[in-house]
C-alpha positions, -999 to 999 in steps of 0.1 A, spaced: -64 134 -857 -69 100 -837 -69 110 -798 -42 89 -779 -53 63 -757 -46 66 -719 -33 30 -718 -27 9 -751 -10 -26 -754 2 -32 -784 13 -69 -800 11 -85 -766 22 -123 -769 20 -148 -739 27 -184 -739 28 -209 -710 45 -240 -717 40 -236 -758 3 -232 -753 -7 -195 -763 -25 -178 -739 -24 -141 -759 -11 -140 -795 -5 -105 -811 -34 -85 -791 -37 -50 -793 -60 -31 -769 -65 1 -756 -85 26 -737 -93 61 -732 -101 86 -702 -137 87 -698 -143 52 -709 -157 22 -698 -143 -8 -721 -164 -40 -715 -138 -73 -720 -158 -103 -732 -147 -139 -740 -150 -178 -732 -131 -191 -702 -97 -196 -714 -102 -166 -743 -71 -150 -725 -90 -120 -710 -75 -128 -674 -39 -134 -688 -44 -100 -704 -51 -84 -677 -26 -96 -653 0 -85 -677 -14 -49 -673 -15 -50 -635 22 -67 -636 14 -102 -623 22 -117 -656 52 -105 -682 45 -107 -716 70 -124 -742 62 -99 -764 46 -64 -771 46 -32 -751 24 -11 -730 21 29 -736 6 52 -710 -4 85 -729 19 73 -760 48 64 -739 63 32 -733 60 21 -698 75 -10 -678 48 -27 -656 67 -58 -638 51 -59 -608 20 -45 -589 34 -21 -575 46 -7 -606 8 -7 -622 -2 9 -590 22 38 -594 11 46 -627 -26 46 -615 -36 11 -624 -55 -10 -597 -73 -43 -604 -104 -54 -583 -107 -91 -580 -137 -114 -580 -126 -127 -544 -124 -102 -519 -89 -99 -498 -103 -79 -464 -96 -89 -426 -132 -91 -409 -117 -85 -377 -103 -50 -388 -126 -16 -395 -131 -4 -431 -103 23 -426 -82 -3 -416 -85 -23 -443 -82 7 -466 -47 19 -454 -32 -17 -447 1 -19 -467 -1 12 -483 8 38 -451 42 31 -441 59 43 -407 41 60 -383 3 63 -397 -12 95 -391 -50 83 -383 -65 119 -390 -51 124 -422 -58 88 -434 -92 92 -419 -99 125 -438 -87 113 -469 -108 80 -470 -138 103 -461 -134 125 -490 -133 96 -514 -165 84 -498 -184 116 -503 -167 121 -536 -183 91 -549 -213 91 -525 -205 55 -511 -227 56 -483 -205 31 -456 -193 37 -424 -155 41 -424 -152 29 -386 -174 -3 -389 -159 -36 -389 -155 -56 -421 -172 -85 -404 -208 -66 -399 -209 -54 -434 -229 -72 -463 -214 -81 -493 -222 -51 -510 -203 -31 -486 -175 -52 -486 -173 -45 -525 -174 -11 -516 -140 -13 -493 -123 -29 -523 -129 0 -544 -119 24 -518 -88 4 -513 -81 14 -552 -93 48 -552 -70 54 -517 -42 48 -541 -50 76 -565 -61 47 -593 -72 63 -623 -77 29 -643 -97 2 -626 -101 -35 -639 -130 -50 -624 -133 -89 -627 -168 -99 -625 -174 -72 -600 -213 -84 -597 -211 -122 -591 -223 -118 -553 -247 -85 -554 -282 -82 -556 -299 -63 -583 -301 -27 -562 -264 -35 -554 -255 -40 -587 -273 -7 -599 -255 8 -571 -221 -7 -583 -230 8 -621 -237 43 -606 -205 45 -594 -187 33 -626 -202 61 -644 -196 86 -617 -158 74 -620 -153 76 -658 -175 108 -658 -147 121 -639 -119 117 -661 -113 83 -651 -113 49 -671 -127 11 -662 -122 -22 -681 -152 -41 -669 -145 -80 -673 -182 -97 -674 -203 -131 -686 -235 -108 -680 -246 -92 -713 -272 -72 -693 -244 -55 -674 -224 -47 -708 -251 -28 -722 -258 -13 -692 -224 4 -683 -201 1 -709 -192 23 -738 -171 0 -758 -168 -38 -763 -138 -60 -771 -144 -97 -778 -115 -121 -770 -118 -157 -787 -86 -181 -784 -61 -154 -772 -68 -128 -797 -92 -97 -802 -114 -109 -828 -140 -80 -827 -143 -42 -811 -170 -19 -816 -190 9 -796 -216 -8 -772 -247 15 -789 -267 -6 -810 -252 -40 -804 -275 -71 -793 -268 -99 -769 -273 -125 -795 -245 -110 -816 -220 -108 -784 -229 -144 -774 -221 -154 -814 -187 -136 -815 -178 -151 -778 -182 -186 -791 -180 -187 -827 -217 -198 -832 -252 -193 -825 -267 -204 -792 -304 -219 -790 -321 -204 -757 -328 -230 -732 -359 -225 -712 -379 -247 -687 -399 -223 -666 -422 -217 -691 -435 -249 -687 -459 -247 -660 -457 -277 -631 -494 -285 -626 -511 -286 -594 -518 -325 -592 -476 -331 -596 -468 -357 -575 -445 -344 -547 -409 -359 -549 -389 -343 -523 -407 -325 -490 -386 -306 -464 -404 -297 -431 -391 -273 -403 -351 -278 -411 -331 -264 -384 -291 -260 -384 -271 -242 -359 -228 -235 -362 -210 -221 -337 -242 -209 -317 -253 -192 -353 -286 -202 -365 -280 -211 -401 -308 -226 -416 -338 -211 -395 -375 -235 -399 -370 -240 -437 -401 -260 -453 -410 -266 -489 -416 -293 -515 -404 -298 -552 -428 -319 -574 -411 -348 -597 -401 -330 -627 -397 -292 -612 -366 -273 -607 -370 -250 -575 -348 -223 -578 -333 -210 -548 -320 -177 -549 -303 -153 -528 -269 -134 -519 -243 -157 -512 -238 -168 -474 -272 -169 -466 -276 -206 -460 -280 -220 -494 -246 -239 -493 -258 -256 -459 -292 -266 -473 -278 -284 -499 -251 -302 -475 -284 -308 -454 -304 -323 -484 -271 -343 -492 -262 -356 -458 -228 -341 -453 -238 -321 -423 -263 -334 -396 -292 -311 -391 -304 -302 -355 -340 -309 -364 -366 -311 -391 -377 -338 -417 -363 -344 -452 -386 -369 -472 -379 -384 -507 -404 -403 -526 -420 -409 -488 -392 -420 -472 -378 -404 -443 -338 -397 -452 -333 -372 -422 -311 -394 -405 -295 -415 -436 -259 -414 -444 -243 -397 -478 -236 -431 -488 -273 -442 -482 -284 -410 -501 -265 -416 -530 -279 -455 -530 -314 -439 -528 -309 -416 -558 -293 -384 -545 -268 -364 -567 -252 -335 -558 -231 -309 -578 -215 -286 -552 -207 -251 -560 -165 -257 -555 -161 -282 -580 -120 -284 -572 -122 -287 -533 -155 -308 -533 -162 -327 -567 -131 -337 -584 -93 -346 -579 -74 -325 -605 -44 -353 -606 -67 -381 -613 -82 -392 -647 -116 -389 -657 -125 -424 -648 -112 -423 -618 -133 -389 -609 -163 -405 -623 -159 -433 -597 -152 -408 -568 -188 -409 -558 -195 -447 -559 -161 -464 -555 -179 -487 -527 -204 -498 -558 -198 -535 -562 -209 -529 -602 -171 -517 -602 -154 -547 -586 -136 -574 -603 -126 -595 -573 -104 -571 -550 -97 -552 -579 -116 -521 -601 -128 -535 -633 -112 -511 -656 -127 -522 -684 -162 -515 -675 -151 -484 -659 -137 -472 -691 -170 -481 -708 -194 -463 -686 -169 -431 -683 -171 -430 -721 -205 -431 -723 -207 -402 -700 -181 -382 -722 -203 -388 -751 -236 -381 -739 -225 -348 -722 -204 -338 -754 -168 -336 -732 -139 -325 -748 -113 -346 -741 -88 -370 -759 -102 -397 -736 -114 -411 -699 -74 -415 -693 -68 -376 -696 -65 -361 -663 -95 -338 -653 -71 -308 -643 -61 -305 -680 -99 -299 -692 -113 -265 -695 -134 -253 -667 -164 -261 -687 -157 -296 -697 -149 -305 -659 -184 -294 -649 -198 -313 -678 -181 -342 -663 -192 -337 -627 -226 -330 -637 -227 -360 -658 -216 -381 -632 -242 -366 -606 -270 -369 -632 -262 -408 -635 -262 -411 -595 -293 -389 -589 -320 -411 -604 -345 -391 -578 -333 -358 -568 -305 -337 -582 -286 -309 -559 -273 -280 -579 -253 -254 -561 -243 -226 -587 -239 -252 -613 -225 -227 -641 -206 -202 -618 -175 -192 -635 -183 -207 -671 -184 -191 -702 -218 -186 -723 -213 -221 -744 -208 -239 -712 -236 -224 -694 -258 -233 -722 -246 -268 -722 -252 -271 -686 -287 -253 -688 -296 -280 -716 -285 -310 -692 -308 -297 -664 -339 -291 -685 -334 -327 -700 -333 -342 -665 -364 -326 -654 -379 -338 -683 -372 -370 -670 -391 -366 -641 -365 -358 -610 -368 -334 -584 -342 -308 -590 -333 -278 -564 -308 -254 -580 -290 -228 -560 -278 -198 -582 -269 -162 -579 -276 -157 -614 -311 -141 -617 -316 -148 -655 -307 -184 -649 -334 -187 -618 -361 -170 -639 -354 -192 -675 -350 -227 -654 -370 -226 -625 -409 -234 -620 -409 -218 -587 -385 -196 -569 -376 -196 -530 -358 -165 -521 -335 -169 -489 -324 -146 -464 -300 -155 -432 -314 -190 -434 -349 -184 -438 -370 -185 -470 -388 -152 -475 -413 -165 -499 -419 -192 -529 -429 -176 -558 -435 -186 -596 -413 -166 -623 -443 -144 -634 -448 -133 -597 -415 -117 -597 -395 -90 -611 -361 -79 -606 -372 -53 -580 -391 -74 -562 -369 -104 -558 -338 -80 -551 -358 -65 -522 -365 -104 -510 -328 -112 -511 -321 -78 -491 -343 -96 -461 -378 -76 -466 -408 -98 -458 -434 -104 -486 -459 -77 -470 -433 -51 -469 -423 -58 -504 -462 -54 -512 -463 -24 -496 -432 -10 -510 -447 -17 -545 -478 5 -533 
């Protein structure tokens, strides 16, 4: 006899202005189970989970709990049924304590802090969270902040957790702790739906896997015995060719293209970049590893010239560009792909050709008297579209109408053409599905082979290890060490990312 699911979604269909987000989707989750939900961007995963959490209403279908139909029309309805969703981006108030953040919005009327404190502490002890509930959120590291988000859900007596890309900003050790919590949580009769792009995590924590493509569930099976290659093929519908550059060693006599010496930057009396020094050879990828928020973005902006450093030297091809403006650096051959493409790299309401023009609108190559030479710009844009296999009806299409992967390919393509000497890539594949990631990786390797210097910031360790010739680990604005990939493993790089020095890491290994 088939066991009744804890929650079941049947025949769920959701349309947005005639675009099908979900089509006749059936999905179930059982108590004591971790269900991994996989799929490319736009596959319909987030829409489906937002329907389950009450953020969206389905056009067709129903949701059942323990075999009984339930109505979920708002997150409040979902929470009353024991469902909680932990978003990828935290919603915490730094100036308040952990306890304040947990009870905020959930306790009404006069608050009995003693009762709340006891309840929260019991949850902390039950799941071995190891966190001070009286500490201020502003003083917590990223891993501890994630614990606060989880505690907020547990305080509401959630029995089903929907976790959306929960490990994006965690160190390997913090990821292991999170996985321990997930297993402990489901072992007590609860359930977790785990949305992730990282295949290793799926293998580590999932009991069952559901793969979505084009708004439908195309496969569902137990995790045991499944290969990463099979999952990738199911997600994108065809086989991927693995891309690597880090296996090609940079020779000792490689000509240095970029040299950074004693770089310092202070903001609001806080040292953000602290005496950074490194170099990058021509045809080398220098990977910058570290938990987000340790100065990586400021380093990229300092190299690009969008912030003014306090002191230090930046040399590109033996030319001191430390005091060059951003425009001067663009003209010198510096390309930059920022972490947030929507805010810093594109204008959604402009078409593709206009977005190509953004970085070099002052260039006389586009001038036709006082006007822009549209034919020349269109031909240039069409070349980028063809070269980087961007799926679009044409260069007159608004970039906001493209998928995230195609938006990123246009931005990378534009910067590749600008960055003839140096490419700065800040999280170039963040938020992209496995197919788009593979395309971006192939572009990076190709540019490396053309002899460009590449500085690549990434929190994806698999990306860092596969593409980098050398890896610099950053912590609180300092470089903890620069290593070849074969000199590091997951544990060692995790300790460096957590602030351990090279000597402390070596002692730890003994």
